[in-house]
C-alpha positions as CSV (number, residue, x, y, z in Angstrom):
1,M,14.7,-10.1,30.1
2,A,16.6,-8.6,27.6
3,D,17.2,-11.5,25.7
4,V,13.5,-11.3,25.3
5,I,14.1,-7.7,23.6
6,V,17.0,-10.0,21.7
7,R,14.7,-12.3,20.6
8,E,11.8,-11.0,19.2
9,R,14.0,-7.5,17.9
10,R,13.8,-8.8,14.3
11,Q,10.1,-10.4,14.8
12,L,8.7,-6.8,15.7
13,L,10.5,-4.7,12.8
14,N,9.7,-7.1,10.3
15,V,5.9,-6.6,11.4
16,A,6.8,-2.9,11.7
17,Y,8.1,-2.5,8.3
18,R,5.0,-4.1,6.6
19,L,2.7,-1.9,8.1
20,L,4.6,1.1,7.7
21,G,6.4,0.6,4.5
22,S,9.4,2.8,5.9
23,L,12.2,1.3,7.6
24,T,13.2,4.6,9.1
25,D,9.6,4.2,11.2
26,A,10.5,0.5,11.9
27,E,13.3,1.3,13.5
28,D,11.3,4.0,15.4
29,V,8.9,1.4,16.3
30,L,11.0,-1.0,17.7
31,Q,13.1,1.8,20.1
32,E,9.4,3.1,21.5
33,T,8.1,-0.7,22.4
34,C,11.1,-0.9,23.9
35,S,11.2,1.7,25.8
36,R,7.6,1.2,27.5
37,W,9.0,-2.8,27.8
38,Y,11.9,-1.8,30.1
39,A,9.2,1.8,31.8
40,L,7.2,-0.9,32.9
41,P,8.2,-2.1,36.8
42,P,9.7,-5.4,36.7
43,D,7.4,-6.8,38.7
44,Q,5.2,-6.3,35.6
45,R,7.3,-8.0,33.5
46,D,7.3,-10.7,35.5
47,A,4.2,-10.8,35.6
48,I,3.1,-11.2,31.6
49,Q,3.0,-14.7,29.8
50,S,3.8,-14.3,27.0
51,P,6.0,-10.9,26.2
52,G,6.5,-11.6,22.5
53,A,3.0,-10.8,22.3
54,W,2.7,-8.1,24.5
55,L,5.2,-6.6,22.3
56,T,3.9,-6.8,19.1
57,R,0.5,-6.0,20.8
58,V,2.5,-2.8,21.8
59,A,4.0,-2.2,18.5
60,G,0.7,-2.8,16.5
61,R,-0.9,-0.2,18.5
62,I,2.3,2.2,17.7
63,C,1.8,1.8,14.1
64,L,-1.7,2.3,13.7
65,D,-1.1,5.5,15.1
66,L,1.3,6.0,13.0
67,L,-0.8,4.6,10.0
68,G,-3.8,7.9,11.1
69,S,-1.1,10.6,11.3
70,A,0.6,9.8,8.4
71,R,-2.1,10.1,5.7
72,V,-2.5,13.6,7.3
73,R,1.8,14.2,7.0
74,R,1.2,13.3,2.8
75,E,-1.6,15.4,2.2
76,R,1.6,17.8,2.3
77,Y,4.3,15.5,0.9
78,V,6.4,17.0,-2.2
79,G,4.8,14.6,-4.8
80,E,4.3,11.3,-4.8
81,W,4.6,8.8,-2.0
82,I,7.1,5.5,-2.4
83,P,7.4,2.9,0.8
84,E,11.3,2.5,1.6
85,P,13.2,0.5,-0.3
86,L,15.2,-2.5,1.4
87,P,19.2,-3.6,0.5
88,D,19.3,-7.3,-0.6
89,R,20.3,-9.3,2.8
90,E,23.4,-9.4,2.3
91,D,24.1,-5.8,2.3
92,W,22.6,-6.1,6.0
93,G,25.2,-6.0,9.0
94,D,23.3,-7.4,12.2
95,P,20.8,-10.1,11.2
96,A,18.6,-9.0,13.9
97,D,18.0,-5.6,11.8
98,Q,17.1,-7.9,8.4
99,V,13.7,-7.1,7.4
100,T,12.8,-11.4,5.9
101,L,12.4,-10.5,2.0
102,D,9.4,-12.1,1.1
103,E,6.8,-11.7,-1.5
104,S,4.8,-8.9,1.6
105,V,7.7,-6.8,0.9
106,T,7.6,-6.8,-2.8
107,M,7.0,-2.6,-3.8
108,A,4.5,-3.9,-5.8
109,F,3.3,-5.4,-2.6
110,L,3.8,-2.5,-0.2
111,V,2.2,0.0,-2.9
112,V,-1.3,-1.6,-2.9
113,L,-1.1,-1.8,0.9
114,E,-0.9,1.6,1.0
115,Q,-4.4,1.7,-0.3
116,L,-5.8,0.4,2.7
117,T,-7.4,1.9,5.6
118,P,-5.3,1.8,8.6
119,A,-7.2,-0.8,10.5
120,E,-7.2,-3.3,7.2
121,R,-4.0,-3.1,6.5
122,V,-3.4,-4.0,10.9
123,S,-5.4,-7.0,10.1
124,F,-4.9,-8.2,7.0
125,V,-0.8,-7.8,7.4
126,L,-1.2,-9.6,11.0
127,H,-3.4,-12.4,10.3
128,D,-2.2,-13.3,6.4
129,V,1.0,-12.5,6.9
130,F,2.3,-13.3,10.1
131,R,-0.5,-15.6,11.4
132,Y,-1.2,-13.9,14.4
133,P,-5.6,-14.6,15.7
134,F,-8.4,-12.3,15.3
135,A,-8.3,-12.2,18.6
136,E,-5.1,-11.0,19.5
137,I,-5.4,-8.6,16.4
138,A,-8.6,-7.2,18.2
139,E,-6.6,-6.0,20.8
140,I,-4.5,-4.1,18.9
141,V,-6.5,-2.4,16.6
142,G,-9.9,-1.9,19.4
143,R,-12.5,-4.3,17.1
144,S,-14.3,-7.2,17.8
145,P,-12.6,-10.8,16.6
146,A,-15.5,-10.8,13.9
147,A,-14.5,-7.3,12.8
148,C,-10.9,-7.6,12.2
149,R,-12.2,-10.4,10.6
150,Q,-13.6,-8.5,7.6
151,L,-11.3,-5.7,8.0
152,A,-9.1,-8.7,6.7
153,T,-11.2,-10.0,4.6
154,S,-12.1,-7.0,2.8
155,A,-8.3,-6.0,2.3
156,R,-7.1,-9.4,0.9
157,R,-10.1,-8.9,-2.3
158,R,-8.0,-5.5,-2.9
159,V,-4.7,-7.0,-2.9
160,S,-5.9,-10.2,-4.2
161,A,-7.3,-8.1,-7.6
162,S,-3.7,-6.1,-7.5
163,R,-1.8,-8.9,-7.8
164,R,-0.2,-10.0,-11.3
165,D,1.8,-13.0,-12.3
166,E,4.4,-13.0,-11.4
167,I,7.2,-14.2,-13.9
168,P,10.8,-16.0,-12.3
169,A,13.1,-14.6,-11.0
170,A,15.6,-15.1,-13.6
171,R,13.5,-13.5,-16.5
172,H,12.9,-10.0,-14.0
173,A,16.7,-10.4,-13.6
174,D,17.0,-10.6,-17.4
175,V,14.5,-7.4,-18.2
176,V,15.9,-5.3,-15.5
177,R,19.2,-6.0,-17.0
178,D,18.6,-5.3,-20.3
179,F,16.6,-2.4,-18.9
180,R,19.8,-0.6,-17.6
181,Q,22.1,-1.6,-21.0
182,A,19.5,0.1,-22.3
183,W,19.3,3.1,-20.7
184,E,23.2,3.3,-20.3
185,A,23.2,3.2,-23.9
186,K,20.8,6.2,-24.5
187,D,19.1,3.7,-26.7
188,I,15.8,5.3,-26.8
189,N,14.3,2.7,-29.4
190,A,15.8,-0.5,-26.8
191,L,13.5,1.1,-23.6
192,V,10.6,1.8,-25.9
193,A,10.7,-2.1,-26.6
194,L,11.5,-3.1,-22.9
195,L,8.4,-0.9,-21.8
196,D,4.9,-1.4,-22.2
197,P,2.6,1.1,-23.9
198,A,0.9,0.9,-20.7
199,A,3.1,1.2,-18.4
200,V,3.5,3.5,-15.8
201,M,7.0,5.5,-13.8
202,I,6.1,6.6,-10.5
203,A,9.3,9.0,-8.5
204,D,9.6,9.7,-4.9
205,G,12.2,13.2,-4.3
206,G,9.9,13.8,-1.4
207,G,10.8,17.7,-2.4
208,L,14.6,16.4,-1.2
209,A,15.9,15.6,-4.9
210,S,14.8,16.7,-8.6
211,T,12.8,14.3,-9.9
212,A,9.3,13.7,-11.8
213,L,6.3,15.3,-9.4
214,K,3.4,13.4,-11.3
215,P,3.7,9.7,-13.2
216,I,4.4,9.3,-16.3
217,E,2.0,7.7,-18.4
218,G,3.3,5.5,-21.6
219,G,6.5,3.7,-22.7
220,E,7.5,6.1,-25.2
221,Q,6.9,8.8,-22.8
222,I,9.1,6.9,-19.6
223,A,11.7,5.7,-22.5
224,G,12.3,9.8,-23.7
225,Y,12.5,10.9,-19.8
226,L,15.2,8.4,-19.0
227,V,17.0,9.3,-22.0
228,G,17.0,12.6,-21.1
229,I,18.3,12.4,-17.2
230,A,20.9,9.9,-19.3
231,R,22.5,12.2,-20.7
232,M,21.7,15.6,-18.4
233,M,23.5,13.6,-15.8
234,P,26.5,11.5,-17.3
235,E,28.4,11.2,-13.9
236,L,26.0,8.3,-12.7
237,T,26.5,4.5,-12.8
238,V,23.6,1.8,-12.4
239,L,24.1,-0.8,-10.9
240,D,22.3,-4.4,-10.9
241,R,21.5,-4.6,-7.6
242,T,17.5,-6.5,-5.4
243,V,15.1,-4.2,-4.1
244,N,13.0,-5.4,-1.7
245,G,13.4,-9.0,-2.8
246,R,13.3,-8.8,-6.4
247,P,16.1,-7.7,-9.4
248,G,15.8,-3.9,-9.5
249,L,18.7,-0.8,-10.0
250,V,20.5,0.9,-8.3
251,A,22.1,4.7,-9.3
252,T,24.9,6.0,-7.4
253,R,26.4,9.5,-7.9
254,D,30.5,8.9,-6.3
255,G,29.9,6.0,-4.5
256,V,26.4,6.9,-3.1
257,A,23.0,5.7,-4.6
258,V,20.9,8.9,-5.0
259,T,18.0,6.2,-6.8
260,V,16.8,3.1,-6.7
261,A,14.7,1.7,-8.6
262,A,12.1,-1.3,-8.4
263,F,9.8,-3.0,-11.4
264,E,6.9,-5.0,-12.3
265,V,7.4,-6.8,-14.9
266,E,4.7,-8.9,-16.9
267,G,6.5,-11.2,-19.8
268,D,8.8,-9.7,-21.3
269,R,7.4,-6.0,-20.8
270,I,8.6,-3.8,-18.0
271,T,4.7,-2.7,-16.7
272,R,5.4,-0.5,-13.5
273,I,9.0,1.7,-12.1
274,W,9.7,3.1,-8.2
275,A,12.3,5.1,-8.6
276,V,13.0,6.7,-4.5
277,R,15.4,9.5,-4.9
278,N,14.0,11.5,-1.4
279,P,17.4,10.6,0.4
280,E,15.7,10.3,3.6
281,K,14.8,6.9,2.3
282,L,18.4,6.0,0.8
283,T,20.2,6.1,4.0
284,S,20.0,2.4,4.4
285,W,21.7,2.3,1.4
286,S,24.5,3.6,1.6
287,S,25.2,3.5,5.5
288,R,25.2,-0.1,5.1
289,G,28.9,0.3,2.7
290,R,26.7,0.0,-0.1
291,S,28.4,1.0,-3.7
């Protein structure tokens, strides 16, 4: 039955990442789920009619527990918390370890999911993203199928209310590239022109990397902050990269990723920047051979 784990590994990783917003935690959930599967007596494993459903149910329950404890942990987190960024699929090794890059892993989408209750997030993600029936979701959440349907409906409203019109990826990439060039040139006027006047920048250092502890609001304020960083850290190399399936930037020092930035773009202006600097969230960018 080892092939069951091989067959379901990628699906479980995809589910867990979307539920938790952390690749590291998702990999831990995958490991724990596999351990529970192998801990079953052989006759019990053989009696399970749908191993994939069993594994998803176990992984979902582990994620639900982690989501509950995460709220407590984040109250003690230093500064702002941002989901762990994902690199482009071509930078991954084993395809079984790849998280599918689609609309449900964009940084903007994951940030909205963080605002949901654990039960809402599980119900919504499993049903709307992975098309699991509410009867199966009910076994994970511990509520009735009707209650899970209501949870998903509530979550769907909040997600829909926060959505912005997506611009074509090519245009998004053009804006981000222009932003990089203006940043490298320390051209504050060009940066201000690319930033929406009401833009917001959120940085995540987790107390392990220096960064702004609170959101920076306003295009001029963000531009000034970024030019200051460029002047203080001239050794940084800024690269165009795909971040969570959308064009983003990676700043490296001596070949090691020190910042991964995701962007929300509306029209020709950047409205949101999420800059992850916590080194514990950047291990996948350095360990898989990125430059």
